[in-house]
C-alpha angles and dihedrals in degrees: 000000000000114000099184141339130205132193117204127183111219106208104143144352093288089062090060089065091045091054091048091052092049093052088049089056091051091048089056092048092058093039097243116184115249093256093053093044088051091052090051091050093051093048093050091046094051094044095047092046090053090051090054096043100040109015102047090239131313142166141284132205117196124191131185120196141170127202140152091296094053137255130331141172121213128190135185118194121188144170138179096228132125095294129227115296096200112021099180089053092048091054092059115098111248097033116117135162093189103053094258127126089270098227098122107097094030091051092049092051091051097044099044124089088214128011143176137164136191124193135160130176109268093009102078128231134287120194127188126192134169127196126198134155117279089243091064117086122224113269122254099202118105109275121260130203119196135169125181119178127175128241107276109279096018122112095208130049119242089209129069138184142188138187128199120188130183140133098005093314128112117191116192131186133185122182128186113195112215110267118349140275130056098330092052089046091053092051093048093046090049088054090051092050091051090048092053091048092053103032093124090066132083117273096257091050090050090049089052089052091049092047090056094045093052097055094098090049134069088262134238147225106254137183132181124193125188119198109200104189095180092058096033096235139120117208121198136189119179139169119191132356103330106128123219123192134174118207126193144120092026092300137100130207129188123228119225123251121180125229117263145073123268109240095025122027118033115136090176140355120214139174123219126199130202135165121283116205127196112268096026123134129220122212122189121177143163122240089269082090117068114251089226096069121133134175094206091110092055106068114201095008098118090055091060130076106308092233087072092056091046090053094048091050090050095043098046106027108032123123111238098226109047144065109273128211127167127171124190125190128180138169119279114268 
């Protein structure tokens, strides 16, 4: 379960230090040992320095979590710069295009417990890294990418999300509290709490629970998707303008949400089912992401760690004046 998340804009060298301090705060929150906290600090420093030197600035999202396997810290660092012309060469120690020692990307790959990077000329670079103690085994659940960033100027996000995975089932929720600020945050967090309490149920039953829980709040748009890999089906129940999309085989299909607001206006709640095929990818997002997004211009992206796709959707298709949440889930490699 997520413990805390931080969004840092990387505009200049001073932001590198700020990102390093924030990851240090997260490491203390999840009780990282000094060695693991040091690895996290080095990775963030190298990644943020690269964004400043080569990407012309960018952004970083840090997330600390704790579950049955232990604690972890994840980061995604991205820019909209020129991109990396020769990625394998850039990953070799000693290579530099900026007159530096050239240990950045190679050091990150060695220090991280999990790592992925996507870069194309003219499309910038997106880097993902996760850090966890050596005693923690790598997870076997399908990978998840999630980014939630508040409305500009707000300190809390009016959206929220949650994922529960077990026994061939992935259950995903995104909630968008009406408006923004603390009241929207309260509504979205209430939806998340109700989701967690009822996560053993079917999507429409969870949505009914959330609808009841949100009555004292300003309400929210909410959607729940259940990927049942054993039966090859995805079930979806949505109320309001959370968008759900399945990508695979060069095609996309939209999942159906009904009009209304959880907690206030719900004439009916209904669950829809459609096939789920191995290798497909699920994307859920709030209306902080444009409905006109497409990943056609990013070949191979959906086969990579889903945090990279989440970051690209946020970077290239976000609306400038709204809370933004995007969650991406795909089958395990």
